[in-house]
N, C-alpha and C positions, 0 to 999 in steps of 0.2 A: 228474278221476279216471282212473287208468290201468288197463289190463288186467293189467299186470305185465310185459309185454313192451315193450321200448323203442319209444316212439312210437306205441303202440297204445292209443287211448282206450277208455273204458268208460262207458256211460251207463245211467241207471235204465231198466229195462224191456228191456234187451238179452237176447235169447234166441239163443245162438250155437251153431252146429254146428261141431265140430272133428273132422275125419277124420284118423286117424293109422295108422301101421303099426308095431306093437310098443310095448312098455312104455317104451323110451327116448324115443320121439317123444311119447307121451302125457304122460310126466312133464315133458318140456320145455315143455309147454303148461300143464299143471295146476299145477305147483309155483309158477311166477311168479304165476299168477292168485290162488292162495291166499296166497302171501307178501305180495303187495300189499294184500290185504284185511286180513290180520292186523296188518300195520304201520299201516294206516289206522284200525284199530279196528272194522272191519266184522265182522258175524256171518258165519261161514263154515261151510257144511254140504257135506260131500262124500261121495258114494257111490262106494266103490272096494273091491275084494275084499281080504279079510284078508291074503292073501299078498303084496299090493302095498302095503299101508299103511305098513309100516316103511321101505321104500325111499323112498316119497314123503315121509314125515315127516323122514327124514334130509336130504333136499334142502331142505325148508322150514326146517329148524332152522338152516341157515346164516344166515338172516335174522331169524327170529322165535323166541321162547322157546315151543317147541311144548308142552312139559309144562304151562306156566302157562296157555297158551291153552285147552288141553283141560280143565284143572282148573276154570277160570273159566267154561267153557261157551261161550267165544267160537268154538272150533273143535269140530265134531262130525263123527265119521266113522261111516259105516254101510256094511255089506255089502249086496249085492243081496238076500240072504235076509232082511235086516232092513228093507228098503225096498221095492224093486220086487216082491219075491216074499214079502212078510211074511205074506200070508194063504195061502201055499202055491202060488198061481198069480198071474199078473199081473192087476191090476185098475186100470182107469183111475180109478175113483172112489177106490180105496185110495190111489193115488199123489197124486191131487189133495188128499185129506185129509192125507197125509204132509207135503207141502210147505206147505199152508195152515196147518196147526197149527204147524209149525216156524217159519214166518215171522211168523205172527200173534203167537206168543208172544215171539219175539225183538224184533220191531219195535214192539210196543205196550208193551213193558216199560220203555222209556226208556233202556235200556242201549246200544242200537245205532241208528244212523241209516241203515244200509245193510246188505243181506244179499247175500252171494255164494254161490250154489248151484252145485254141480257134480255131474254124474252120469256115471260111466264105465259102459258097457253090456256090458263083457266077460262078466259073469255071466248075460247074457240071450241068449247065442249060441244056446242050445238052443231058444229060442222064435222064432228069427229067421224060420223058415218060416211062422209064423203071426203076422205083424207088424201086422195090422190094428189091434188094440187099442193097440199101442204107438204107432203113427202117430197115432191119435186122441188119445192122451195128449199127444204132442208138440204137437199143435194146441191142446189145452187149456192148455198151459203159456203160450201167448201171451196168454191171458186172465189167468192167475194172475200173470204177471210185472208186470202193471199195478196190482195191488192195493197194493203197497208199493214203496218205493225198493229195488230188488233186481235181480239179473241171474242168468241161468241159462247154464251152459256144459255142453253135452251132447257126450260124447266117444264116438266109434265107431271101432273097429279095422276098417279096410277089408278085412282078411283074413278077417273072420268074417261079413260081411254081403254079400249079392249085389246085383246092379245094381238089382233091383226095390225092395229096401229102401232103397238109396241115393236112388232117385228120390223115394220118400215122404219121406225126410229133407229133401231139397231143397225139397219143397212145404211143409214144416211149420216151417222155421226162417227167420226174417226176416234173420238175419245168418250169415255163414260166416267161419271163420278159414282163410285161405289163406296158407301160409307164415307170415309174421310180421305179417299184416295182417287186420283185421276189415273185411269188405266187406258192402254190402247185397246180398242174395240176389235176383237177377232172377227166380228160379223160385218165389219164395215166394207162398203163397196165405194170405189171412187165414183165421181159423177159420171164418167164415161161407162164404167161397169154397170152402174145403176140404170143409166139410160138404155144400155144394151139389154138388160134384164127386162125392162118395161117394154122394149121393142119386141122381144121374144114372146112376151105374154099378151101383147096388144094393148097394154094399159098406157103406153106412151101417148096415145092420142087424147087421153083425158087431160093431158097437160095443156092442150090448146083451148083457147076460148072459142065460143060459137062462131064469132066472126073470123078467127084465124082458121078454123076448120073449113069455113066457106072459101076463104082465099086459097087454102091448100088444095081444095077440091078443084078449083078453077085452074090452078097451076098444073095439076095432074091432067086436066082436060086439054091443056095446051095453050091456054090464053096467056098473052103477054101481060106484064104489070099494068101497062096503059089500058089494055082491054078490060082487065079486072077492075081498074079504077072506074072506067065508064060503066061497066055492068052493075057495080055495087054503089055507084054515086059517091065514091070516096076520092080523096085527093091522091095523086100519084105518090107523094112522099109518105102518106099514111100506108099505102099498100106496100111500099118498099120496107117500111118499118115492120109491118106485119110479117113480111117474108123473112126478114132478118131474125125476128123472134121465133118464128116457126122453125127455121133451120136450127137455131140454138136449142130449142126445146126438144127437137127430134134427134139432136146429136149428129147433124150432118153439116156440110160446109157449102153446099151449092144448091142452086135452084133445080138443077137436074136431079139431084138426090131426093129433093122433096117430091118432085113429080114421080120419080120411080117408086117411092114409098107409098104414095097415094094410089098408083096403079096396082101395086101389089096387094093393097087392101080390098080392091074392088074385083 
């Protein structure tokens, strides 16, 4: 299987970071990636802003019947507002659900053997200064990518993101596209290593939503899930789901671990 660029291989589970400068460079990477997938019969899902979609589709149309691929559901395009920001703000869990639902539906239907996912982040430039949640999301993609035969291509315009953001990208992507080559990233940290780093620096708590931080605080205070539900006027199943997500984000496996981490912070 090829990336779509001459001599560049692609394997199941690949999570690739592509840095570019300007739409011309981006489309020079993204179009071949999608073209190769459509020709091979792969499911292709791409996040790209509406104003850039027609130009990209025109390039892909040189190789594939774009209209037929869209009509059949083989190719799906989403804007940032329809994906990364579909709840109004960026949510790690929301994007995990977005890709999980898309790929589960596509790859368990029997219609596709492989999925190519791509996300351009131009529409996220405004949240670049508050990148903690997005870095946590990129780390989580490394787990999602192993669920099914699939690959993820994440595209970042270097003119929109500063050096601190680029460093986080290097930590969360196992592979990099440099020039016309996909290489192993020597700076990559596994999701577990990345969570451990964030725990040491205290930034792991920024991965929690405000409501999750409240629930975690009450767990640390010693309240049961039922008591938390009563205190916050939430349903018990919702509190259970919050606690499951809190544990996953903090990189722990039990309620006791969550309580311990809360107490250590106070």
